[in-house]
C-alpha positions in Angstrom: 124.2 82.4 95.8 121.2 81.4 93.7 120.6 82.5 90.2 116.6 81.4 89.2 116.6 83.0 85.8 118.9 83.8 82.8 120.1 87.3 82.9 119.8 87.7 79.0 116.2 87.7 79.1 116.2 91.1 80.9 119.4 92.9 80.7 118.2 94.8 77.9 115.3 96.3 79.5 117.0 97.5 82.9 117.5 101.2 83.1 119.6 103.3 85.6 116.9 104.7 88.1 118.1 108.4 87.8 117.9 108.4 84.0 114.3 106.5 84.3 112.8 108.8 87.1 113.9 112.4 85.9 110.9 112.1 83.3 108.6 109.6 85.1 108.7 111.1 88.8 109.5 108.0 90.4 111.0 107.8 94.0 112.8 104.5 93.2 115.6 104.6 96.3 116.7 106.1 99.7 116.3 109.9 99.3 114.8 109.8 95.9 115.4 110.1 92.2 118.6 112.0 92.6 119.6 110.5 96.3 119.5 113.9 97.7 116.0 114.3 99.2 114.6 116.5 96.5 111.5 115.8 94.4 111.8 115.9 91.0 110.0 118.8 89.1 107.6 117.5 86.3 106.5 119.6 83.3 103.5 120.3 85.3 105.7 122.3 87.8 106.7 121.9 91.5 104.7 119.0 93.7 101.6 120.5 95.2 102.2 118.9 98.4 100.3 120.0 101.3 101.8 122.4 103.9 100.4 121.0 106.9 100.6 117.2 107.4 98.0 115.6 109.5 95.0 113.7 109.3 92.9 116.1 107.3 95.2 115.3 104.2 95.2 111.5 104.4 94.0 109.8 101.6 94.5 106.4 102.9 96.4 104.7 105.6 97.5 100.9 105.5 98.9 99.4 109.0 102.2 97.6 108.2 102.7 94.4 110.6 106.2 94.0 112.1 109.1 96.6 112.9 111.1 98.0 109.9 112.5 101.5 109.3 113.2 101.2 105.8 111.9 104.1 103.6 109.0 103.8 101.0 109.9 103.8 97.4 107.8 104.0 94.3 107.7 102.9 90.8 104.8 102.8 88.6 101.8 103.3 91.2 103.4 100.5 93.4 104.9 101.2 96.7 107.6 98.9 98.3 109.0 98.5 101.6 110.5 95.9 103.8 109.6 95.0 107.3 110.4 92.1 109.8 109.3 90.7 112.8 110.8 92.4 115.9 113.0 89.3 116.9 114.4 89.1 113.4 113.1 85.6 112.7 111.3 86.7 109.6 112.0 89.1 107.0 109.4 90.6 104.4 108.8 92.4 101.6 105.5 94.5 101.0 104.0 96.1 98.1 100.9 98.4 98.3 99.0 100.0 95.6 99.5 103.6 95.7 96.1 104.6 94.6 94.3 102.6 97.1 96.6 101.9 100.0 95.6 98.3 99.3 98.6 95.5 100.1 99.2 93.9 96.9 102.1 91.6 97.9 103.2 90.6 101.4 105.9 88.0 101.3 108.6 86.7 103.7 112.0 86.5 101.8 114.3 85.6 104.7 113.9 83.4 107.5 116.4 83.3 110.5 116.0 80.8 113.4 118.9 82.5 115.4 119.3 86.1 114.3 122.1 88.2 115.6 121.4 90.8 118.1 119.6 94.3 116.9 119.7 97.4 118.9 116.5 98.7 119.6 116.9 101.8 118.0 117.6 99.8 114.8 115.4 97.3 113.2 116.2 94.2 111.0 114.5 95.9 108.0 116.2 99.3 108.0 118.0 99.2 104.6 115.5 100.8 101.9 114.7 98.9 98.7 115.9 100.0 95.3 113.9 99.7 92.2 114.2 99.5 88.6 111.6 98.9 85.7 110.6 95.1 86.9 113.0 94.9 89.7 113.1 95.3 93.2 116.4 94.9 94.9 116.0 94.3 98.7 118.7 94.2 101.1 118.8 92.8 104.9 122.6 93.2 105.5 124.4 89.6 105.7 121.1 88.0 105.9 120.1 88.6 102.4 120.7 90.7 99.4 118.0 89.7 96.4 116.3 90.8 93.2 112.9 90.1 93.2 110.6 90.3 89.9 108.2 93.4 90.5 105.1 91.5 89.3 105.3 88.5 91.7 108.2 89.4 94.2 109.6 85.8 93.0 113.3 85.7 93.5 115.7 86.4 90.3 118.9 85.9 92.1 119.9 86.2 96.0 123.1 86.1 97.8 123.6 85.1 101.4 127.2 84.4 101.6 128.2 88.3 102.3 129.3 87.9 105.7 129.4 90.9 108.5 128.9 91.0 112.0 126.7 94.0 112.0 126.8 94.0 116.2 123.6 96.2 116.3 121.8 95.6 113.0 122.1 96.3 109.4 121.1 99.9 108.0 123.0 100.7 104.7 120.7 100.8 101.8 122.1 99.4 98.2 122.5 101.5 95.2 122.8 101.1 91.6 124.8 102.7 88.8 125.1 101.0 85.3 125.1 97.3 85.6 126.1 97.5 89.3 124.6 97.0 92.4 126.8 98.6 95.4 126.6 97.6 99.1 128.7 98.4 102.0 129.4 96.0 104.8 131.0 98.2 107.7 130.9 95.9 110.5 132.2 94.9 113.9 134.5 92.1 112.5 134.7 93.1 108.5 134.4 96.3 106.7 134.4 96.4 102.8 132.2 97.6 100.0 131.0 95.2 97.1 129.8 95.8 93.6 127.6 93.0 92.5 126.2 92.6 88.7 122.7 93.6 89.0 121.5 91.0 86.8 122.9 87.9 88.2 124.1 89.1 91.6 127.7 87.7 90.6 130.6 89.9 92.5 132.3 92.1 90.1 134.9 93.5 93.0 135.0 93.4 96.5 137.3 96.3 98.4 138.3 96.0 102.0 138.1 99.3 103.8 141.8 100.8 103.8 141.2 102.7 106.8 143.3 103.1 110.2 140.8 103.2 112.4 142.9 103.5 115.6 141.6 100.8 117.5 140.9 97.2 117.8 137.4 97.9 119.2 134.9 96.6 116.5 132.1 98.8 117.9 133.9 101.9 116.8 134.5 100.7 113.4 130.6 100.1 112.5 128.8 102.4 109.8 125.4 102.3 108.4 126.3 104.8 105.3 124.3 104.7 101.8 126.6 105.7 99.1 126.4 108.2 96.4 127.8 108.5 92.7 129.3 111.7 92.2 130.9 113.3 88.9 134.1 115.3 89.3 135.8 116.9 86.4 134.1 114.2 83.9 135.0 111.2 86.0 132.7 109.4 88.3 133.4 108.6 92.0 131.6 106.4 94.4 131.5 107.9 97.7 131.3 105.5 100.8 131.6 107.1 104.2 132.4 104.7 107.1 133.8 105.0 110.6 136.5 107.3 111.1 136.9 108.3 107.4 135.1 108.3 104.0 136.7 106.8 100.8 135.7 107.8 97.2 136.2 104.7 94.8 136.4 104.7 91.2 133.2 102.7 90.5 134.4 100.3 87.5 137.2 98.9 89.6 136.9 99.6 93.5 140.0 101.2 93.5 140.3 104.1 96.0 140.8 107.6 94.8 140.6 109.7 97.9 140.5 109.1 101.6 139.5 111.8 104.3 139.5 111.3 107.8 136.9 112.9 110.2 136.9 110.6 113.2 133.3 109.1 114.0 131.4 105.9 114.2 127.8 104.8 113.2 127.8 107.4 110.4 124.2 106.8 108.8 123.4 110.0 106.5 123.7 109.6 102.8 126.9 111.9 101.4 125.7 114.8 99.3 127.6 116.9 96.5 127.5 120.4 95.5 129.8 122.6 93.7 132.6 120.5 94.0 132.5 119.6 97.7 131.1 116.4 99.5 129.2 116.9 102.8 129.7 114.3 105.2 128.4 113.7 108.9 130.3 111.4 110.8 127.7 109.9 113.4 129.0 111.4 116.3 127.8 115.1 115.7 130.5 116.4 113.6 130.7 117.0 109.7 133.3 118.0 107.0 132.9 119.3 103.6 135.8 117.8 101.3 136.7 119.2 98.0 136.2 115.8 95.7 139.3 116.6 93.3 142.1 115.0 95.5 144.2 111.8 95.2 145.2 109.7 98.2 144.8 110.8 101.9 143.2 114.4 101.2 142.6 115.0 105.2 145.3 117.8 105.5 144.6 119.3 102.0 141.0 119.0 100.9 138.9 119.8 104.0 137.2 123.0 102.9 135.6 123.5 106.6 134.4 121.2 109.3 131.3 121.9 112.2 130.1 120.3 115.3 127.5 122.5 116.2 123.8 121.4 115.3 125.0 118.5 113.3 122.7 115.6 112.5 124.2 111.8 113.8 121.6 110.1 111.8 119.6 111.8 109.6 121.1 113.1 105.8 121.5 116.9 104.7 119.6 118.8 101.9 121.1 121.5 100.0 118.3 123.7 98.1 119.3 127.1 96.1 122.8 126.9 97.2 122.0 126.7 101.1 122.7 123.6 103.4 119.9 122.4 105.6 120.0 119.5 108.6 118.2 118.6 111.4 120.1 117.3 114.4 119.1 114.2 116.7 117.7 116.4 119.3 115.6 118.7 117.1 117.9 121.7 116.3 117.4 122.8 112.4 120.5 124.7 111.0 120.6 126.5 107.6 124.8 127.0 106.7 126.5 128.5 103.7 127.7 125.2 101.9 131.0 127.0 100.8 132.0 128.1 104.2 130.0 126.4 106.8 128.8 129.6 108.2 125.5 129.6 109.9 122.3 131.6 108.5 120.5 130.7 111.3 119.9 127.8 113.9 116.5 127.1 115.6 115.6 124.6 118.2 112.4 122.4 116.8 112.0 120.2 119.3 111.5 116.4 119.5 114.3 113.7 118.2 115.1 113.0 114.5 116.1 110.0 112.6 114.4 110.4 109.3 116.0 112.4 106.8 114.3 115.8 105.6 112.8 116.0 102.1 112.3 119.3 99.7 109.2 119.3 97.5 107.1 121.9 96.3 109.4 124.8 97.5 109.2 123.5 101.2 111.5 121.8 103.5 109.6 118.9 105.7 110.8 117.6 108.8 109.6 114.4 110.3 110.2 113.7 114.3 110.4 110.1 115.9 107.4 111.5 118.0 105.3 112.1 114.8 105.5 115.9 114.6 106.1 117.1 111.2 107.5 120.8 110.7 107.3 122.6 107.2 109.7 125.2 106.5 110.1 128.0 104.0 113.9 127.5 102.7 115.6 131.1 103.0 118.6 132.8 104.8 115.9 133.6 107.5 114.2 131.0 109.8 110.3 130.6 108.7 108.2 127.8 109.9 105.1 127.4 107.7 103.2 124.8 109.6 103.7 122.5 112.7 101.6 119.2 113.0 101.3 115.7 114.1 100.5 112.6 112.3 101.0 108.8 113.3 102.9 107.3 115.8 106.3 108.6 114.8 108.6 108.4 112.0 112.1 106.5 111.4 111.5 106.2 107.5 112.3 109.0 105.1 109.2 110.5 103.0 108.8 109.7 99.3 107.2 112.2 97.0 105.5 111.4 93.6 103.5 113.6 92.1 101.7 115.9 94.3 101.4 113.2 96.8 103.8 112.3 99.8 104.2 109.0 100.8 105.2 108.5 104.7 105.7 105.6 106.7 105.3 105.7 110.4 106.4 103.3 112.9 103.4 101.1 112.5 101.5 102.5 109.3 102.1 103.7 105.8 100.0 107.0 104.5 99.5 108.9 101.3 98.9 112.4 101.9 98.0 115.0 99.2 95.7 118.1 99.0 92.1 117.3 98.7 
């Protein structure tokens, strides 16, 4: 580990992204300010985002070199994302001016002469950065976790010693809460969650996954999930899905609070929390709703319902106005009652999906791998508002800032807004 600047200089000025963005409408992390894919409503009201997303509403487009599925994040008119050469030998951070689309910073932060295998569906730059005032935290799995200065992209601290055989490439995004940066390493060989001091990069705690995977095959122990901090009866929990099971940890200590077994592998959706239930997809087409007030192994006592019809394997879910939405990998959109799991509607949209949906300006947006964008009206009856096409396909999830949507296709970055 290298530390380049003393942490005392900036400890006092760093703020939690959720607190800082509630008023400024930044998009600082994977799935936005609250980690659930919803745009923050400002004093001016809901975002006035275009209903139809096509070339007619593009303010600018900027080519992005390399291959990277990390989602764009935004802070103070700067858009950040990561990318890598397709062979993984060079990993970069890119900063784009949100007004003009001009590239402000394009910097190689990690070079790997002999990178491990990465599945073609994945990339060497899939984890999404997370932002705070003056700081950019980037993560490339076991290759590099680093804190960068937001003005210069100079390294403040970095870690290259957190080992893990990702087997098919990294994908979990880091999250921040208080003074901690949390990252999960659910690999072929080892599986653990680590809390780093966000100011220095030093390890605060590291907890091995206490999961009975039921196999010695490391390929069935992999997962790619981003964690989520929830508050249950006044106490915080760090919920981190893995293969086979999900564990909720005490954020301060790393001690397990509850574990729910749900089978599966390659889980990648970020869990969401609503009305006492945590909603988890297992990466293999099934999901569970877990009551978060349990202790120990809650598999037999706290799983409120489960489902395996139209469940996403890759993209995360949305809950809007008490309804649960998702889009499956093969293009089936569903709306469920989150309390019971009962279907309100299920509709084949078509296409294939990896990017997570977003909710902005009273509308739901779905982005396909082929480049199709479907806009839906939320509600217990299916209503499509628009179907359009932009770019060469979406693996990354969208960001929404003010009345603009920032989209990353496979090869370019777009700003779209009403003219």
